[in-house]
C-alpha angles and dihedrals in degrees: 000000000000120000111217123226123190107211125214091187126055095232121066138177117234121215127189106224128168091338090305132108112237118188117201137170133172108272093020130149104228124199123199128191098170124072092207095050091047091049094048099040127102098241095177097107093049113099091178126031127192120198104202122195091328124183115203112207117238117280094019132112122224096229113204095173101086096080136097121277111271096026119145116218118197127195110215131180116353123336115197138174137215119243123253132144102250141114099253138163101223090198128024128189134178141162134035099319140124121238115191143152133243120233110283098014126136134195104208108191092188094232095169090079091060102035109109105152087255104085111184091002097057131057118339110272130193125242108239104220124014114194106191125175092347100166121183088357141136137218111187144162099007123158111204127179139181102010118190094223135323112018109200122021106189111189134165091354124148128195092000118163117203114183140168098004120165117201113181118182094156091129090059094068091074097032105051108267116164135166094026096151112187101213122006111187123193135168093350137128134209099008119160122197111185145163094010133143120213128187109178149126103252139030113339087207126011117182105193098169138347144076140265097017114168122199111178140155094012134139122214124191138177098003140088098287133242113326143185101204157307081231117193141054096061134101088259120036106172132108121186119171123008120168119193115179146157095010140134132226115194134182092347139141093243136012108210125344147167115209130185126185121250111254096011128125130221134078144265116208139168101011117167129193108183129171098354118160121207127201127186097343109179106197118020128357092197120010125183108174135172090176100073108147129161092351097307139073111271099191090234107097126193125203101219090109105045118200113217138164094026114169122189117174132160098007104155141160143074143313126194124263093263096044131094123235095211134021117177124166120168134167118244110287093354098108119059145150098032126164123197134175147153093018110165115172121161133200135027122043120332098225136353096183137006107174127172097337122159117251109291107141092232107093 
């Protein structure tokens, strides 16, 4: 198989590599169609890399980290992956790079092979895209379908811009997909996720730790809603500054929520939900819970992870007849400095619990 290189200079160097001829020149746009050639090649001189119709063999990670700073990597055509029971990730990126997609491309993670109606409690499933220590970096215009489990794991990233991502796990609703979180964020600062569309079977966004996380102009459908948390039980259990705005949550279990784990320690501070529209939410429109235990509310909150500086404004929309508009359970003295306004949610039951909340005039 012959990798293709588009040259910007008339003179190139030729390398024999894995029985292939690979042409490279400083400043080149390099196109790869073979996983093995891409993995083995010296990609340093490539300022722009195109991954064209690439198949990644089972049990392997498509590692995008071994490139020069400032490189743009573009997915083109159809990217697919072999099936194997393992934890992945299928794609790994690190460093100050840009990862993007060409018009008409698709990254098909082949989730049906792993879906078993058991999610994290069934066979081991790979994360689709691990973004680790991506500093001053971008992930844009990706079209991802059929993920085995969690889609994006964003960890220890700083000044990362994620924009125009489509995640479509529609097929998983009938084939047993679970725990397909859209964006999991941990130990990161100044991360922006914008203009994206997520159809999945778990949290659209889950901020487990970090600061200055911006989630704006996104649409979430079919999953568990937009979440801060669950917070607790990790090496870092602090959240300071989450800004969710101008977004939609449709046909989902929850609308917006903050969840802290029973018995854990840490803190949640300065969380904003502004101009979020809810449609057909079937459990809780707004859920603030310090009683998160085993994946569900327990009704017995603990205050080791206080929630302060919570601002909820212009959250509007509908819940189903059996749903609850508001669920708030706090430990004594562990929720303070809240600010609420212009909350208009229709349908279902107004509240099922309002324990130990600071004065807000809502419950």
